[in-house]
VOGU-3710 file (C-alpha; in Angstrom, 3 decimals, decimal comma):
1> xxxxxxxxxx> 54,467/16,021/-46,009  56,736/13,590/-47,907  55,053/10,654/-49,548  57,761/8,364/-48,139  56,982/9,066/-44,483  54,116/9,148/-42,000  53,686/11,583/-39,138  53,550/10,648/-35,477  49,842/11,506/-35,542  49,234/9,019/-38,363
11> xxxxxxxxxx> 51,219/6,329/-36,561  49,088/6,792/-33,430  45,932/6,425/-35,574  47,224/3,151/-37,009  48,312/1,753/-33,633  46,084/3,373/-30,976  46,340/0,456/-28,512  48,006/-2,812/-27,704  45,482/-4,944/-29,621  46,071/-3,120/-32,914
21> xxxxxxxxxx> 49,820/-3,434/-32,391  49,540/-7,165/-31,604  47,590/-7,768/-34,813  50,221/-6,012/-36,853  53,119/-7,849/-35,271  51,440/-11,225/-35,617  50,579/-10,545/-39,261  54,236/-9,570/-39,912  55,976/-12,358/-37,978  53,440/-15,071/-38,681
31> xxxxxxxxxx> 52,102/-14,441/-42,219  50,885/-18,038/-42,395  49,347/-17,970/-38,924  50,765/-18,565/-35,348  53,857/-20,737/-35,166  55,336/-22,192/-31,946  58,733/-20,611/-31,200  59,831/-23,791/-29,458  59,163/-26,587/-32,010  58,475/-24,356/-35,040
41> xxxxxxxxxx> 55,168/-26,006/-35,973  51,996/-24,173/-36,806  49,409/-26,844/-37,364  48,593/-27,827/-33,813  47,969/-24,380/-32,272  45,088/-23,528/-29,998  44,110/-19,866/-29,699  43,643/-18,648/-26,130  42,623/-15,265/-24,823  44,531/-11,995/-24,754
51> xxxxxxxxxx> 46,982/-12,942/-27,533  48,141/-16,209/-25,960  48,453/-19,448/-27,909  49,042/-23,074/-26,874  51,119/-25,495/-28,943  49,600/-28,922/-28,546  52,786/-30,493/-29,914  55,141/-29,343/-27,163  52,548/-28,092/-24,624  54,050/-24,590/-24,580
61> xxxxxxxxxx> 52,131/-21,346/-24,199  53,448/-18,427/-26,229  52,656/-14,987/-27,604  54,027/-12,882/-30,448  56,629/-11,589/-27,975  58,097/-15,026/-27,322  61,448/-15,642/-28,982  61,932/-11,955/-29,903  63,511/-8,885/-28,353  60,039/-8,179/-26,824
71> xxxxxxxxxx> 60,014/-11,316/-24,640  59,182/-10,718/-20,972  58,746/-6,989/-21,480  55,882/-5,254/-19,663  55,907/-2,292/-22,040  52,711/-2,338/-24,130  53,204/-3,382/-27,766  52,026/-0,097/-29,259  54,659/1,716/-27,261  57,273/-0,665/-28,667
81> xxxxxxxxxx> 56,149/0,154/-32,212  56,399/3,870/-31,474  59,926/3,350/-30,113  60,805/1,494/-33,341  59,348/4,353/-35,346  61,487/6,897/-33,455  64,648/4,800/-33,899  64,306/4,387/-37,692  63,208/8,024/-38,286  65,614/9,916/-35,961
91> xxxxxxxxxx> 68,681/10,367/-38,106  71,020/10,691/-35,159  69,186/8,422/-32,758  67,128/9,038/-29,606  68,306/9,107/-26,048  66,810/6,938/-23,235  65,852/10,134/-21,395  63,899/11,419/-24,389  62,250/8,015/-25,046  61,244/7,728/-21,417
101> xxxxxxxxxx> 59,376/11,055/-21,702  57,848/10,092/-25,063  56,277/6,765/-23,954  55,864/7,263/-20,243  58,337/4,806/-18,721  61,396/5,100/-16,512  64,758/6,083/-17,974  66,177/2,715/-16,858  63,446/0,871/-18,738  63,888/3,070/-21,777
111> xxxxxxxxxx> 67,629/2,357/-21,825  67,007/-1,419/-21,709  64,343/-1,082/-24,437  66,701/0,771/-26,714  69,421/-1,748/-26,199  67,054/-4,467/-27,198  66,060/-2,584/-30,299  69,789/-2,165/-31,162  70,195/-5,923/-30,689  67,681/-6,393/-33,428
121> xxxxxxxxxx> 69,671/-4,094/-35,715  72,669/-6,395/-35,608  73,180/-9,899/-36,840  74,951/-11,582/-39,745  74,219/-10,569/-43,285  75,327/-13,273/-45,672  75,209/-10,934/-48,661  78,649/-9,393/-49,197  79,286/-5,907/-50,418  80,240/-5,667/-54,057
131> xxxxxxxxxx> 81,243/-3,137/-56,708  83,016/-0,009/-55,480  83,528/-0,142/-51,700  84,710/2,857/-49,735  86,564/1,903/-46,530  87,764/3,966/-43,612  88,144/3,792/-39,862  87,302/6,119/-36,978  88,088/6,153/-33,248  85,452/6,399/-30,476
141> xxxxxxxxxx> 86,370/7,652/-27,018  87,071/10,680/-24,938  89,940/13,099/-25,560  92,766/12,340/-23,189  93,263/15,971/-22,274  89,609/16,446/-21,228  89,511/13,409/-18,861  89,639/13,598/-15,096  93,141/13,082/-13,817  92,371/9,624/-12,349
151> xxxxxxxxxx> 90,984/8,436/-15,717  93,905/9,522/-17,884  95,963/6,667/-19,305  99,046/8,861/-19,616  100,210/6,819/-22,585  100,171/9,536/-25,232  97,555/11,442/-27,192  95,540/10,944/-30,364  93,921/7,528/-30,484  95,147/6,402/-26,978
161> xxxxxxxxxx> 92,291/4,745/-25,047  89,878/4,960/-28,000  88,086/2,059/-29,763  88,556/1,794/-33,494  85,512/1,301/-35,729  85,867/0,028/-39,269  83,290/1,166/-41,896  82,691/-0,118/-45,403  80,112/1,493/-47,693  79,095/0,068/-51,076
171> xxxxxxxxxx> 78,821/2,850/-53,647  75,064/3,432/-53,935  74,377/0,491/-51,616  74,713/-0,892/-48,095  76,961/0,056/-45,201  78,753/-2,395/-42,883  80,534/-1,262/-39,770  81,902/-2,783/-36,632  84,296/-2,102/-33,730  87,594/-3,853/-34,176
181> xxxxxxxxxx> 90,344/-4,706/-31,733  93,032/-2,732/-33,522  93,922/-1,059/-36,855  96,717/-3,427/-37,743  96,886/-4,839/-41,220  95,927/-8,355/-40,248  92,717/-7,334/-38,337  91,497/-4,742/-40,936  92,127/-6,933/-43,935  90,469/-9,951/-42,281
191> xxxxxxxxxx> 87,259/-7,923/-41,905  87,446/-6,759/-45,518  87,749/-10,283/-46,785  84,840/-11,268/-44,550  82,473/-8,621/-45,808  83,502/-7,795/-49,381  83,086/-9,935/-52,478  86,185/-10,910/-54,318  86,769/-8,813/-57,450  85,388/-5,638/-55,907
201> xxxxxxxxxx> 87,194/-2,308/-56,086  88,291/-0,802/-52,793  88,724/2,912/-52,211  90,754/3,767/-49,094  93,234/6,325/-47,791  96,921/5,447/-47,673  96,943/3,977/-44,146  99,325/1,057/-43,704  96,470/-1,279/-42,782  95,398/-1,413/-46,459
211> xxxxxxxxxx> 98,879/-2,043/-47,905  98,878/-5,039/-50,241  95,100/-5,557/-50,207  94,916/-5,130/-53,969  96,073/-7,625/-56,552  94,770/-11,230/-56,343  91,375/-10,610/-54,608  90,542/-6,929/-55,029  91,268/-3,852/-57,113  92,615/-1,111/-54,909
221> xxxxxxxxxx> 92,831/2,665/-55,347  93,792/5,251/-52,752  93,523/8,969/-52,037  96,239/10,834/-50,187  94,616/12,736/-47,409  97,976/13,840/-46,064  98,546/15,778/-49,275  95,088/17,355/-49,195  93,670/14,961/-51,773  90,092/13,905/-51,137
231> xxxxxxxxxx> 88,881/12,858/-54,642  90,716/11,859/-57,772  89,069/10,521/-60,932  86,159/9,072/-58,921  88,353/7,614/-56,190  87,218/8,901/-52,853  86,216/7,899/-49,336  83,846/10,772/-48,846  80,764/8,576/-48,587  82,002/6,458/-45,674
241> xxxxxxxxxx> 83,348/9,531/-43,952  79,855/11,099/-44,211  78,538/8,027/-42,408  81,062/8,477/-39,635  80,227/12,237/-39,413  76,589/11,408/-38,739  77,546/8,712/-36,224  79,916/11,140/-34,452  77,251/13,810/-34,181  74,820/11,243/-32,765
251> xxxxxxxxxx> 77,412/10,128/-30,115  78,196/13,713/-29,135  74,841/15,378/-29,412  72,408/12,562/-28,484  74,182/9,783/-26,482  77,094/11,902/-25,092  78,993/8,774/-23,975  79,082/5,171/-25,227  81,102/2,495/-23,412  83,360/0,099/-25,222
261> xxxxxxxxxx> 81,162/-2,723/-24,046  78,015/-1,524/-25,769  79,578/0,325/-28,719  78,829/-2,540/-31,168  75,041/-2,112/-30,769  75,212/1,659/-31,390  77,220/1,020/-34,507  74,629/-1,559/-35,649  71,825/1,004/-35,043  73,366/3,582/-37,319
271> xxxxxxxxxx> 74,216/0,976/-39,989  70,640/-0,338/-39,874  69,237/3,177/-40,341  71,382/3,598/-43,438  70,409/0,175/-44,912  66,953/-1,174/-44,075  66,019/2,105/-42,462  67,085/4,251/-45,445  65,016/7,416/-45,702  64,367/6,609/-49,349
281> xxxxxxxxxx> 62,163/3,775/-48,193  58,634/4,476/-46,893  58,363/4,707/-43,125  56,152/1,627/-42,899  58,630/-0,341/-45,082  61,355/0,615/-42,576  59,115/-0,414/-39,716  58,399/-3,787/-41,376  62,162/-4,351/-41,799  62,670/-3,690/-38,099
291> xxxxxxxxxx> 59,991/-6,150/-37,046  61,390/-8,767/-39,384  64,850/-8,289/-37,800  63,713/-8,756/-34,193  62,607/-12,378/-34,631  64,789/-14,949/-33,080  66,772/-12,428/-31,007  66,585/-11,887/-27,311  68,620/-9,791/-24,900  68,123/-10,208/-21,122
301> xxxxxx> 69,040/-7,493/-18,653  71,423/-9,865/-16,905  73,279/-10,531/-20,105  73,329/-6,783/-20,898  74,945/-5,645/-17,666  77,257/-8,523/-16,820
//
């Protein structure tokens, strides 16, 4: 057994019931003691029973679930922690059908639970990528020829009807990826300026979307995939393409289909697993990062399906 991971058996021993899970979550989210999620104060809190607290400042009752992705969920906390464990350790993700069997809930509840977990994976990161950044794009969607006749767009082949996803990977560092509305030069370069620190070196292919990106703000080097060139003097996009390869296998082998509406959360999930959920980090460190990320985020079922 690797020293950087713990087994499912060990996880169950650490969190055998809801009470042990509650104590862990409270210790992680409230290191200085309970804090009211409404007014933010922690000095006028009364402890009640079964994990409930009362804020005497704003007269609100709350638990460790309040103001997080766990709010109003009836799934026990130790099952939530097991779901987090599965999400950060399953390299290609876990389906709602599989999770439903693992923790004993319905598939519909498991799907909603997983979407909440993916919501925690997203969010702004104010730290820009720097150094050598590999950039590429991929397209997510069904093959036109394989669709039912009434679903065919009949507007051509290739990327027709597919959603573009832009990925940026810092050499030896973090990954940032997001669905974009198109692969035109303006859209792609706007995202690069948003997420990459000025002065960095960009490695891309020779797609027209990257034309003119070098010079004043960035250094820019390309590889010519059309000519069979994939690496030249350290210039390559192999790393970000490997990220997309894992993402693609997850979509095909685990999730099978992802709608355009929810694609962003699935992209966030895979990016989180490469960053805070990196296998080089101990499993408990990855779990801590996930718990830290879920604070201040909430996703209701109504907002999810509308």
